[in-house]
C-alpha positions as CSV (number, residue, x, y, z in Angstrom):
1,M,-34.5,-66.2,16.2
2,M,-36.1,-67.5,19.3
3,A,-33.8,-68.6,22.3
4,R,-35.1,-71.2,25.0
5,Y,-35.1,-69.9,28.7
6,Y,-35.7,-72.1,31.8
7,F,-37.5,-70.5,34.7
8,N,-36.4,-72.2,38.0
9,L,-38.6,-71.2,40.8
10,H,-36.9,-70.5,44.1
11,E,-39.7,-70.5,46.8
12,C,-39.2,-70.4,50.5
13,G,-36.1,-72.6,50.5
14,T,-37.1,-74.9,47.8
15,V,-36.0,-74.9,44.4
16,T,-38.4,-76.2,41.4
17,S,-36.2,-76.7,38.1
18,D,-38.0,-75.9,34.6
19,P,-36.9,-79.0,32.7
20,E,-38.7,-77.9,29.4
21,G,-38.2,-74.0,29.2
22,R,-40.0,-71.8,26.7
23,E,-38.9,-69.8,23.7
24,F,-38.8,-66.1,23.5
25,A,-37.3,-63.7,21.1
26,S,-35.1,-61.9,23.7
27,L,-34.2,-62.0,27.4
28,A,-36.4,-59.1,28.0
29,A,-39.4,-61.0,26.6
30,A,-38.5,-64.0,29.0
31,R,-38.2,-61.6,31.9
32,D,-41.6,-60.0,31.2
33,A,-43.1,-63.6,31.2
34,A,-41.3,-64.3,34.3
35,K,-42.8,-61.5,36.2
36,E,-46.3,-62.7,34.9
37,D,-45.4,-66.0,36.4
38,A,-44.6,-64.6,39.6
39,R,-47.7,-62.6,39.9
40,A,-49.7,-65.7,39.1
41,I,-47.9,-67.5,41.8
42,M,-48.5,-64.8,44.3
43,C,-52.4,-64.7,43.5
44,E,-52.4,-68.4,44.4
45,E,-50.7,-67.6,47.8
46,L,-52.8,-64.9,48.6
47,G,-55.6,-67.2,48.5
48,T,-53.9,-69.1,51.5
49,G,-53.8,-65.9,53.3
50,C,-49.8,-65.9,53.1
51,L,-47.6,-64.0,50.5
52,C,-43.9,-64.3,50.5
53,L,-42.2,-61.5,48.4
54,S,-38.7,-63.0,49.0
55,C,-39.2,-65.8,46.5
56,R,-37.6,-65.5,42.9
57,I,-37.6,-66.8,39.5
58,E,-34.1,-67.5,38.1
59,I,-33.9,-67.5,34.3
60,T,-31.3,-69.4,32.7
61,D,-30.0,-70.6,29.3
62,G,-29.7,-74.4,28.2
63,E,-26.3,-74.8,30.0
64,G,-27.9,-73.7,33.3
65,R,-26.2,-70.3,33.3
66,C,-28.2,-67.8,35.3
67,L,-29.1,-64.9,32.8
68,D,-31.5,-62.9,35.0
69,L,-33.4,-63.0,38.3
70,V,-37.1,-62.0,38.8
71,L,-37.6,-61.1,42.5
72,F,-41.2,-61.5,43.4
73,K,-41.0,-58.2,45.3
74,D,-40.0,-56.4,42.1
75,A,-42.8,-57.8,40.0
76,V,-45.7,-55.8,41.9
77,D,-46.0,-52.5,43.3
78,V,-47.1,-52.4,46.9
79,V,-49.1,-49.1,47.7
80,G,-51.1,-48.1,50.7
81,A,-48.9,-49.8,53.2
């Protein structure tokens, strides 16, 4: 059975709520998708010459309860710094 998860983006003091959500078989699958979303957002940020690693995606259920947080800094491995 699929469950609907909502991905609320917390980005530099601004919260963008996800009104539609997406269906996944598990919270782990939703977390993987949130990591991919975080990486895509970071790619766009890099194009502007700025990268914020303190942003996050909050995964909630239909009642708005936080089920998990995906921190941008945890969605990538930084090497060679």
